[in-house]
A tleap script that builds the chain and sets N, CA, C and O, in Angstrom:
source leaprc.protein.ff14SB
mol = sequence {
  NMET THR THR PRO ALA VAL ALA ASP VAL SER
  ALA LYS THR VAL SER PHE GLU GLY THR THR
  TYR ASP ILE GLN GLU LEU GLY GLU ASP THR
  TYR THR VAL LEU VAL LYS GLY VAL PRO VAL
  GLY ARG ILE VAL TYR THR PHE GLY ALA ALA
  ASN GLY VAL PRO GLU GLY ASP ALA ALA SER
  GLU ASP THR LEU TYR ALA ILE GLY GLU ALA
  TRP PHE ALA ALA ILE GLY CGLU
}
set mol.1.N position { 0.836 -1.177 0.000 }
set mol.1.CA position { 0.000 0.000 0.000 }
set mol.1.C position { 0.884 1.244 0.000 }
set mol.1.O position { 1.839 1.335 0.772 }
set mol.2.N position { 0.570 2.173 -0.845 }
set mol.2.CA position { 1.344 3.404 -0.960 }
set mol.2.C position { 0.903 4.397 0.104 }
set mol.2.O position { -0.292 4.577 0.340 }
set mol.3.N position { 1.873 5.042 0.745 }
set mol.3.CA position { 1.530 6.078 1.705 }
set mol.3.C position { 1.137 7.336 0.943 }
set mol.3.O position { 1.692 7.613 -0.121 }
set mol.4.N position { 0.196 8.095 1.469 }
set mol.4.CA position { -0.248 9.286 0.762 }
set mol.4.C position { 0.827 10.376 0.742 }
set mol.4.O position { 1.707 10.420 1.602 }
set mol.5.N position { 0.735 11.237 -0.243 }
set mol.5.CA position { 1.622 12.394 -0.325 }
set mol.5.C position { 1.251 13.365 0.794 }
set mol.5.O position { 0.079 13.512 1.140 }
set mol.6.N position { 2.267 14.025 1.354 }
set mol.6.CA position { 2.059 14.953 2.469 }
set mol.6.C position { 2.614 16.318 2.078 }
set mol.6.O position { 3.802 16.460 1.787 }
set mol.7.N position { 1.733 17.321 2.075 }
set mol.7.CA position { 2.126 18.682 1.701 }
set mol.7.C position { 2.514 19.488 2.933 }
set mol.7.O position { 1.896 19.360 3.989 }
set mol.8.N position { 3.536 20.314 2.790 }
set mol.8.CA position { 3.954 21.277 3.803 }
set mol.8.C position { 3.927 22.650 3.125 }
set mol.8.O position { 4.885 23.047 2.462 }
set mol.9.N position { 2.826 23.357 3.301 }
set mol.9.CA position { 2.622 24.625 2.596 }
set mol.9.C position { 3.666 25.654 3.007 }
set mol.9.O position { 4.160 26.393 2.155 }
set mol.10.N position { 4.012 25.721 4.275 }
set mol.10.CA position { 4.985 26.720 4.719 }
set mol.10.C position { 6.361 26.504 4.109 }
set mol.10.O position { 7.078 27.466 3.837 }
set mol.11.N position { 6.737 25.242 3.893 }
set mol.11.CA position { 8.034 24.932 3.283 }
set mol.11.C position { 7.941 24.829 1.761 }
set mol.11.O position { 8.958 24.724 1.076 }
set mol.12.N position { 6.710 24.860 1.239 }
set mol.12.CA position { 6.445 24.718 -0.207 }
set mol.12.C position { 7.021 23.409 -0.739 }
set mol.12.O position { 7.735 23.381 -1.741 }
set mol.13.N position { 6.685 22.312 -0.028 }
set mol.13.CA position { 7.144 20.985 -0.432 }
set mol.13.C position { 6.009 19.972 -0.312 }
set mol.13.O position { 5.023 20.189 0.392 }
set mol.14.N position { 6.181 18.868 -1.018 }
set mol.14.CA position { 5.319 17.695 -0.870 }
set mol.14.C position { 6.242 16.489 -0.782 }
set mol.14.O position { 7.124 16.316 -1.623 }
set mol.15.N position { 6.042 15.657 0.233 }
set mol.15.CA position { 6.823 14.429 0.385 }
set mol.15.C position { 5.973 13.264 -0.097 }
set mol.15.O position { 4.804 13.133 0.266 }
set mol.16.N position { 6.594 12.410 -0.934 }
set mol.16.CA position { 5.872 11.266 -1.477 }
set mol.16.C position { 6.856 10.163 -1.823 }
set mol.16.O position { 7.828 10.385 -2.545 }
set mol.17.N position { 6.596 8.977 -1.301 }
set mol.17.CA position { 7.405 7.788 -1.563 }
set mol.17.C position { 8.903 8.025 -1.367 }
set mol.17.O position { 9.722 7.608 -2.187 }
set mol.18.N position { 9.247 8.699 -0.269 }
set mol.18.CA position { 10.647 8.894 0.092 }
set mol.18.C position { 11.352 10.059 -0.585 }
set mol.18.O position { 12.549 10.259 -0.376 }
set mol.19.N position { 10.641 10.825 -1.384 }
set mol.19.CA position { 11.237 11.976 -2.079 }
set mol.19.C position { 10.503 13.244 -1.663 }
set mol.19.O position { 9.280 13.254 -1.522 }
set mol.20.N position { 11.264 14.305 -1.471 }
set mol.20.CA position { 10.667 15.605 -1.177 }
set mol.20.C position { 10.705 16.441 -2.450 }
set mol.20.O position { 11.765 16.666 -3.033 }
set mol.21.N position { 9.542 16.889 -2.861 }
set mol.21.CA position { 9.388 17.689 -4.071 }
set mol.21.C position { 9.157 19.139 -3.689 }
set mol.21.O position { 8.296 19.434 -2.860 }
set mol.22.N position { 9.913 20.042 -4.284 }
set mol.22.CA position { 9.702 21.470 -4.069 }
set mol.22.C position { 8.616 21.938 -5.023 }
set mol.22.O position { 8.546 21.491 -6.168 }
set mol.23.N position { 7.773 22.840 -4.543 }
set mol.23.CA position { 6.661 23.358 -5.328 }
set mol.23.C position { 6.905 24.843 -5.565 }
set mol.23.O position { 7.093 25.607 -4.618 }
set mol.24.N position { 6.902 25.246 -6.826 }
set mol.24.CA position { 7.163 26.641 -7.186 }
set mol.24.C position { 6.002 27.155 -8.039 }
set mol.24.O position { 5.677 26.574 -9.074 }
set mol.25.N position { 5.388 28.239 -7.598 }
set mol.25.CA position { 4.231 28.784 -8.305 }
set mol.25.C position { 4.633 29.395 -9.642 }
set mol.25.O position { 5.603 30.148 -9.732 }
set mol.26.N position { 3.870 29.056 -10.676 }
set mol.26.CA position { 4.063 29.643 -12.003 }
set mol.26.C position { 3.001 30.685 -12.294 }
set mol.26.O position { 3.284 31.704 -12.925 }
set mol.27.N position { 1.806 30.443 -11.849 }
set mol.27.CA position { 0.672 31.335 -12.074 }
set mol.27.C position { -0.495 30.809 -11.264 }
set mol.27.O position { -0.338 29.916 -10.431 }
set mol.28.N position { -1.649 31.364 -11.512 }
set mol.28.CA position { -2.829 30.946 -10.770 }
set mol.28.C position { -3.115 29.462 -11.031 }
set mol.28.O position { -3.351 29.056 -12.170 }
set mol.29.N position { -3.092 28.672 -9.976 }
set mol.29.CA position { -3.382 27.240 -10.021 }
set mol.29.C position { -2.419 26.432 -10.889 }
set mol.29.O position { -2.772 25.351 -11.360 }
set mol.30.N position { -1.212 26.942 -11.103 }
set mol.30.CA position { -0.200 26.240 -11.895 }
set mol.30.C position { 1.132 26.305 -11.161 }
set mol.30.O position { 1.591 27.381 -10.778 }
set mol.31.N position { 1.751 25.133 -10.967 }
set mol.31.CA position { 2.991 25.046 -10.200 }
set mol.31.C position { 3.989 24.136 -10.908 }
set mol.31.O position { 3.606 23.173 -11.571 }
set mol.32.N position { 5.268 24.453 -10.759 }
set mol.32.CA position { 6.337 23.567 -11.203 }
set mol.32.C position { 6.736 22.688 -10.025 }
set mol.32.O position { 6.790 23.155 -8.888 }
set mol.33.N position { 7.012 21.431 -10.293 }
set mol.33.CA position { 7.455 20.484 -9.281 }
set mol.33.C position { 8.930 20.195 -9.550 }
set mol.33.O position { 9.307 19.815 -10.659 }
set mol.34.N position { 9.765 20.382 -8.516 }
set mol.34.CA position { 11.206 20.217 -8.672 }
set mol.34.C position { 11.763 19.209 -7.671 }
set mol.34.O position { 11.243 19.059 -6.566 }
set mol.35.N position { 12.823 18.527 -8.076 }
set mol.35.CA position { 13.587 17.665 -7.177 }
set mol.35.C position { 15.022 18.170 -7.230 }
set mol.35.O position { 15.665 18.147 -8.279 }
set mol.36.N position { 15.512 18.626 -6.083 }
set mol.36.CA position { 16.878 19.165 -5.977 }
set mol.36.C position { 17.127 20.248 -7.031 }
set mol.36.O position { 18.194 20.299 -7.642 }
set mol.37.N position { 16.129 21.107 -7.232 }
set mol.37.CA position { 16.259 22.237 -8.153 }
set mol.37.C position { 16.005 21.930 -9.612 }
set mol.37.O position { 16.055 22.834 -10.446 }
set mol.38.N position { 15.734 20.673 -9.946 }
set mol.38.CA position { 15.508 20.273 -11.342 }
set mol.38.C position { 14.012 20.033 -11.553 }
set mol.38.O position { 13.410 19.228 -10.842 }
set mol.39.N position { 13.407 20.724 -12.525 }
set mol.39.CA position { 11.972 20.515 -12.785 }
set mol.39.C position { 11.696 19.091 -13.274 }
set mol.39.O position { 12.377 18.583 -14.165 }
set mol.40.N position { 10.685 18.459 -12.674 }
set mol.40.CA position { 10.284 17.119 -13.097 }
set mol.40.C position { 8.873 17.109 -13.675 }
set mol.40.O position { 8.440 16.106 -14.242 }
set mol.41.N position { 8.158 18.220 -13.532 }
set mol.41.CA position { 6.807 18.299 -14.069 }
set mol.41.C position { 6.058 19.496 -13.535 }
set mol.41.O position { 6.607 20.347 -12.836 }
set mol.42.N position { 4.771 19.533 -13.892 }
set mol.42.CA position { 3.896 20.609 -13.436 }
set mol.42.C position { 2.636 20.006 -12.849 }
set mol.42.O position { 2.211 18.914 -13.227 }
set mol.43.N position { 2.047 20.744 -11.912 }
set mol.43.CA position { 0.718 20.393 -11.416 }
set mol.43.C position { -0.191 21.580 -11.690 }
set mol.43.O position { 0.181 22.738 -11.501 }
set mol.44.N position { -1.393 21.254 -12.141 }
set mol.44.CA position { -2.353 22.280 -12.541 }
set mol.44.C position { -3.706 21.904 -11.958 }
set mol.44.O position { -4.104 20.739 -11.979 }
set mol.45.N position { -4.403 22.898 -11.442 }
set mol.45.CA position { -5.746 22.668 -10.911 }
set mol.45.C position { -6.738 23.238 -11.916 }
set mol.45.O position { -6.845 24.455 -12.065 }
set mol.46.N position { -7.467 22.354 -12.609 }
set mol.46.CA position { -8.445 22.798 -13.600 }
set mol.46.C position { -9.741 22.014 -13.441 }
set mol.46.O position { -9.730 20.816 -13.160 }
set mol.47.N position { -10.830 22.698 -13.621 }
set mol.47.CA position { -12.163 22.085 -13.576 }
set mol.47.C position { -12.370 21.241 -12.330 }
set mol.47.O position { -12.986 20.177 -12.388 }
set mol.48.N position { -11.850 21.721 -11.198 }
set mol.48.CA position { -12.061 21.061 -9.922 }
set mol.48.C position { -11.214 19.838 -9.645 }
set mol.48.O position { -11.521 19.065 -8.738 }
set mol.49.N position { -10.138 19.647 -10.425 }
set mol.49.CA position { -9.293 18.471 -10.222 }
set mol.49.C position { -7.824 18.802 -10.437 }
set mol.49.O position { -7.475 19.682 -11.223 }
set mol.50.N position { -6.975 18.077 -9.721 }
set mol.50.CA position { -5.530 18.220 -9.901 }
set mol.50.C position { -5.101 17.397 -11.108 }
set mol.50.O position { -5.603 16.296 -11.336 }
set mol.51.N position { -4.175 17.941 -11.872 }
set mol.51.CA position { -3.623 17.245 -13.030 }
set mol.51.C position { -2.108 17.336 -12.975 }
set mol.51.O position { -1.558 18.375 -12.610 }
set mol.52.N position { -1.433 16.255 -13.334 }
set mol.52.CA position { 0.024 16.230 -13.358 }
set mol.52.C position { 0.531 16.099 -14.779 }
set mol.52.O position { 0.027 15.295 -15.563 }
set mol.53.N position { 1.536 16.902 -15.103 }
set mol.53.CA position { 2.134 16.869 -16.439 }
set mol.53.C position { 3.631 16.619 -16.278 }
set mol.53.O position { 4.362 17.526 -15.881 }
set mol.54.N position { 4.103 15.403 -16.579 }
set mol.54.CA position { 5.527 15.111 -16.416 }
set mol.54.C position { 6.388 15.809 -17.468 }
set mol.54.O position { 5.953 16.053 -18.594 }
set mol.55.N position { 7.599 16.115 -17.076 }
set mol.55.CA position { 8.603 16.656 -17.994 }
set mol.55.C position { 9.793 15.702 -17.924 }
set mol.55.O position { 10.631 15.819 -17.030 }
set mol.56.N position { 9.869 14.782 -18.839 }
set mol.56.CA position { 10.915 13.769 -18.805 }
set mol.56.C position { 10.447 12.539 -18.056 }
set mol.56.O position { 9.249 12.317 -17.880 }
set mol.57.N position { 11.421 11.734 -17.613 }
set mol.57.CA position { 11.120 10.453 -16.979 }
set mol.57.C position { 11.317 10.447 -15.467 }
set mol.57.O position { 11.183 9.395 -14.842 }
set mol.58.N position { 11.630 11.587 -14.866 }
set mol.58.CA position { 11.952 11.624 -13.438 }
set mol.58.C position { 10.738 11.420 -12.541 }
set mol.58.O position { 10.886 10.945 -11.415 }
set mol.59.N position { 9.544 11.764 -13.009 }
set mol.59.CA position { 8.322 11.578 -12.228 }
set mol.59.C position { 7.200 11.180 -13.179 }
set mol.59.O position { 7.062 11.745 -14.264 }
set mol.60.N position { 6.409 10.214 -12.767 }
set mol.60.CA position { 5.305 9.752 -13.607 }
set mol.60.C position { 4.086 10.666 -13.446 }
set mol.60.O position { 4.020 11.487 -12.532 }
set mol.61.N position { 3.148 10.503 -14.338 }
set mol.61.CA position { 1.900 11.254 -14.249 }
set mol.61.C position { 1.162 10.900 -12.964 }
set mol.61.O position { 0.561 11.776 -12.342 }
set mol.62.N position { 1.197 9.634 -12.557 }
set mol.62.CA position { 0.550 9.208 -11.320 }
set mol.62.C position { 1.189 9.859 -10.096 }
set mol.62.O position { 0.489 10.273 -9.172 }
set mol.63.N position { 2.520 9.950 -10.091 }
set mol.63.CA position { 3.224 10.606 -8.994 }
set mol.63.C position { 2.832 12.077 -8.927 }
set mol.63.O position { 2.537 12.596 -7.851 }
set mol.64.N position { 2.827 12.745 -10.068 }
set mol.64.CA position { 2.467 14.165 -10.090 }
set mol.64.C position { 1.007 14.380 -9.712 }
set mol.64.O position { 0.668 15.391 -9.096 }
set mol.65.N position { 0.155 13.452 -10.073 }
set mol.65.CA position { -1.248 13.537 -9.663 }
set mol.65.C position { -1.356 13.474 -8.135 }
set mol.65.O position { -2.077 14.266 -7.528 }
set mol.66.N position { -0.642 12.534 -7.521 }
set mol.66.CA position { -0.665 12.408 -6.057 }
set mol.66.C position { -0.118 13.666 -5.392 }
set mol.66.O position { -0.663 14.131 -4.390 }
set mol.67.N position { 0.955 14.213 -5.947 }
set mol.67.CA position { 1.542 15.456 -5.427 }
set mol.67.C position { 0.537 16.592 -5.567 }
set mol.67.O position { 0.329 17.365 -4.631 }
set mol.68.N position { -0.076 16.689 -6.726 }
set mol.68.CA position { -1.070 17.739 -6.964 }
set mol.68.C position { -2.259 17.635 -6.043 }
set mol.68.O position { -2.718 18.645 -5.509 }
set mol.69.N position { -2.770 16.428 -5.845 }
set mol.69.CA position { -3.901 16.236 -4.942 }
set mol.69.C position { -3.565 16.725 -3.532 }
set mol.69.O position { -4.354 17.431 -2.904 }
set mol.70.N position { -2.385 16.340 -3.046 }
set mol.70.CA position { -1.976 16.749 -1.701 }
set mol.70.C position { -1.783 18.257 -1.625 }
set mol.70.O position { -2.228 18.892 -0.669 }
set mol.71.N position { -1.124 18.833 -2.623 }
set mol.71.CA position { -0.830 20.263 -2.608 }
set mol.71.C position { -2.113 21.097 -2.663 }
set mol.71.O position { -2.306 22.004 -1.854 }
set mol.72.N position { -2.973 20.785 -3.609 }
set mol.72.CA position { -4.189 21.595 -3.759 }
set mol.72.C position { -5.142 21.417 -2.583 }
set mol.72.O position { -5.849 22.358 -2.220 }
set mol.73.N position { -5.174 20.231 -1.980 }
set mol.73.CA position { -5.975 20.047 -0.765 }
set mol.73.C position { -5.418 20.895 0.374 }
set mol.73.O position { -6.179 21.484 1.143 }
set mol.74.N position { -4.094 20.959 0.483 }
set mol.74.CA position { -3.459 21.711 1.563 }
set mol.74.C position { -3.662 23.224 1.421 }
set mol.74.O position { -3.771 23.932 2.422 }
set mol.75.N position { -3.713 23.714 0.183 }
set mol.75.CA position { -3.896 25.162 0.008 }
set mol.75.C position { -5.366 25.545 -0.136 }
set mol.75.O position { -5.691 26.720 -0.305 }
set mol.76.N position { -6.251 24.555 -0.068 }
set mol.76.CA position { -7.669 24.837 -0.042 }
set mol.76.C position { -8.343 24.969 -1.391 }
set mol.76.O position { -9.349 25.668 -1.513 }
set mol.77.N position { -7.814 24.318 -2.396 }
set mol.77.CA position { -8.466 24.332 -3.714 }
set mol.77.C position { -9.533 23.285 -3.768 }
set mol.77.O position { -10.200 23.135 -4.792 }
savepdb mol mol.pdb
quit
C-alpha cells in the first residue's frame, strides 16, 4: 500500500514515496514540481481536479497527480 503524499505549505514541499518535491508557483493554479532544483513536471488545478504533467522520466503522471492532490488540498483548492 502506498503512503499518501504529504504537503507542507509553509516549506512549499510535498513528500511522497521517500522523495521531497519542491513546489514553485508559475501562475494561478499552476505550479512547477522540482527535485533538488531540477523541474520534473507541473501540477495544474483545472475544472475542480488536480492534473500532473511530467517533464521527462523523473516523475510519472501518477506521482504528479498524487503530489497535486496533496498540494491543492493543503492550500484549499
